[in-house]
N, C-alpha and C positions, 0 to 999 in steps of 0.2 A: 474545384480545387480542396484539399482538405488543409484544415487551419494547422494539422501538425504534419512536419515534412520529415519522412522518412530517413534516417543516415543511408545514406547510398549502399555502404556496405554492412546492412544487417543480413543475419543476427549478428550482434556483437559478441554474443558467448553461447557456446555450448558444450554438451558433454566434452566433445573432443578439446575442448580447452583447458579441463580439469585434469590435474596430474595425479588422481585416486580414481578410484572405480564408481561412475555414477551413470545415471540413466538420461538424468535433465538437468536444466539450467534453468530457473525461472524465479518468477516472482521475487524480485531483489529490492530491497531499501537503498537508497543510495544517498549518499551526504558528499560534503566537502569536508578535508581534515587536513591541515598544514599545507593547502593548496595543493592537494591530491583529491580525487577522487575516491571514494571508499563506496564498494559494492558489499551488501550482505545479500546471498543469493539462498534459494532453496534449491535442495537437488533431491531428486527420488535416488533412495539404493536400490539395488535390483531385488529386495527383499520387498519392495512397494513403499516403505518406510521414508520420511526426509528427514535429513540433518541441514545444516547452514554451513556456505563456506564464503571466503571474502577474496574480493577481488581490487585490485588497485590500479588506478589509470592517471596520466597526467593531462590527457585531454578531455575524458568525459566518454569516449568512446572506443578507445584501445584499452581493454584490461588484461592485466595477468593475476592468474588464479594463485594463491598460497598454496603451498606444496601440504597444507594440513586443513581438514575440517577447522571452520570458527568454533562452532557448536553442535555439541552432540546430544543427545537426551543426558540427563544428570545420571550418575552413579548411587546418591545416596539421597535419603531425606524426602523431604513434602515433592521438591521438584520431582525427583525419581519415579514417585507415585504417578504425578500427573504428564509426565512427558515420553511415556513409555514407549508410546507408538511414535515418537517424532515431533519434529519440530518445522515449522512452517511459516512463510509469508512476513517476514520480518519489515518491520518499518524502523526508521531512524529519524529521531528529532535531538536537536542539540540546543540546552539550555543551561547557560553560565559555564560555557565549555565542559560541560558533562554529555556526553551522547547516550540517551535514552533509545533502548532497543523493545520494541514489542513484538511478540510473535504467537503464532498458535500452538498451542501444547495440547497434542494426541494422547488420549489414554482409553481405556477401557469403560471409563467413567465419562466418556465425550471430550469437548473440546473446550478450554479454556484459554486465557491471553494471560501470558505472563510478561513480566518488565525483568530485564538485565541493564546493567549500567557499563560504560567504559570511558575512560579519558583520552586513549592511545591505542585501542582496538589490539592490542594484544594481550591484555589482561582483561577478563569479564567477570562480572560481579550479577550474581541473579539477586532480583530485590525481592519480589513477590508476583503469586498469582492473583491477578487485579479483576479477574471477575469470575463468577460460576460459571456452570456449564450452560447453555450452550451458547458461545459467543465468538464473533469473528471481525477481523479488517479494525482493528483499533488503531487511532493516531492521537497522539499527542500533538497541541499545538506548541510551536515552536518559541513561546513566552508564557510567562504568567499574565492572568486579567484580574485584574482587580486582587491582588495578592494568592490567587488560585492555579494550580494547573487545570487544564483544561482538555478535555478528551472528546473526541467523537468513536462511535463504535455500530455496530450490527447486531442485535441479537438474532439469531437462527430461530425466528418463531412466525407461525401462520397466525398469532394473535392482532400482531401490527404487522402485517407482512412483511420482512424484511426489510427494515426500513433504518433510517440511520436517526441513532438517540444522543444527545450530548450529557456530560455530566462533569462533574469538579471533585478537585481533591487538596487538602492543605498540605500533604505529605507524599503524594504519589501511591501511598498503598489502600487510604479509604476514601471511598468513592461515594458522592451524593449529589441530590436535588437533581437527578436526572428526568431527563423528556425526550419525547419524539420530536424531530425537528423537521423531517423531511421522509415523504414516502415514494414509493414507486407509484406511476400515473398510468392508468387505466388505459389499455389498448396503446402502449407507448411504448417505443424502443426498449425501455427499462420498466416494464409492466409488472415482470416476474419479480424482481428483489434488486435492491441498490445495497450499496456498501461503499463507507469513505477508503480511497485508495492512498494516494500520497500525503504524508502531513501537510497540512495547511500554508498556504505561501500567503504572507503579507504582503499587501499591496495599498496604495493610495485610496483606493475604493472600497476595500475589506479584503478578509481571508478568502483566499480562491482555493477552492476545494474541488480536486478532481477526482471523480467517483466511477466505480464500475456500475454497470445496468444488464441484467440480463433479460432477455427475451425467448420466450417458448416458442419454437415452430415445429412442425411435423419431422422435422428431421435432427430436432432436439435443439438444445439451447444458444444460442449467440451471445457473447459478451461483448459491451461496446464500453465506451469512456464517454462522461459528461462532465460538466461544471457548472458548479454553483459558487454564488457569493455570499458572504457572512458579514454581518455586522463587526466593525473594528472592537467596539467598546463590549457589545453583547453579541458573542458569535452563536447564539441560540436562534437570535432573528436572522432570518435569510432575505439578502436583497432581490435577489433572483437568481433562477436555475434556468439554464438555458435549454431553450425547446427542442435543441438540434444535439445529437452527438458530437463531439470531435474526432473520433477514432472508431474503426469497425476492424474486424477482420478482411482483408484484401488479398494480401498476399499468399503465394504457397504456404511458408513460414507459417502463418497465422491462422489458416485454414485447414492445415493437414499436422496430426501431432497427436501426443499422449491425449488430449483432449480438445478435439477440432473446434474451430471458429471462435475463440477466445484471445483478447486482448486483455490484459490485468497489470495494473500499475500498483506498485507499493511504494514508489518513489519519484521524486522530482527536484530538480537543481534550480534556482533562479540564479541568473548571471547578470553582472554590472550594467551591461548592454540593454538589457529590456527583454531578454529573451529567456525561454525555459528549459532546461534540458529533459525531459518526460522518459521512462523507462519503463518498459512493459514486457511480461512474459509472453510470448506468442506459442499459443496453443498446448501450454504448460509443458513446454520442451526445449524452448530456446529463449534468451533475453535479446532484447531490441531496444533502439533507442531513436529519439526525434525532439525537433525542436520547435518551439511555436513563441508566436508573442505574445506577451503576457498582459499587454494592451487589450489584444484580440481577443482572447479568452475572457478578459473583464467585460470587454463589450458583448459579448456573446450574452451573458448572463443578464444584464442592464438591457440590451435591445432587441430579445429574442426572449422573453421569460416565459414560465409556468410558475402556477401553483406550487409551491413545495410541499404541502401538506394538504 
């Protein structure tokens, strides 16, 4: 039995739910704001480039999409240069009532991670481009640790193959003290590449990191989800990485689409009852949701672990 229970009415969003022309709805960051669930999702336009849309829900499953896109490529300045080819894969972290949104900015110079912020999801302020090329999958921890902001990301590099790194910042703009903390495992479900998915969730046992992993098959890549548990005081130390995946493409909408055989998360919301709502893009085409016990996910990391690096 899967540790993640799929919502019985998946997919929860598709292009048909969007009141402006898009080809897909996927890879969304999700958070709580004023007792509402806020989803910022990626959509391909028919040009093939991506923009970000916004949807709101009372229960975390039934979302209504705003009439207009939430973010489109900047029209001037430095962000215009580096967002020229589109915006992708947002993650949302709330610190001190401010919502930090990281996203992939694509241009002729490659892909960089950009940071924006908002307090109301109506106005948006671009803060900085916080990586060089070629970085993806950047998540910010939801609180400072020893007075520093903390992030995980995944350089797109064969030098330390598609591994997860950690780094620190005093101001969200300048980052340093970076080191690799987690690598793909040889001949394993995530042996090709890994990357952080949802921003880490704080638990009594540590920071829960829901990440994605890819495995190369004769028919192409399969993307699955896994979990790791990081030390609360020093998240560069990993207490355990579950040896098993927690979600794989099984349904038709996960196996067939723009990119087949993909489940890819950018957001998860912990609930007061100890459950976690997890959101994932399916086949880079539609958005899905499910629930899991946080305790069960933590226990997977501690009871069935493998080496992190």
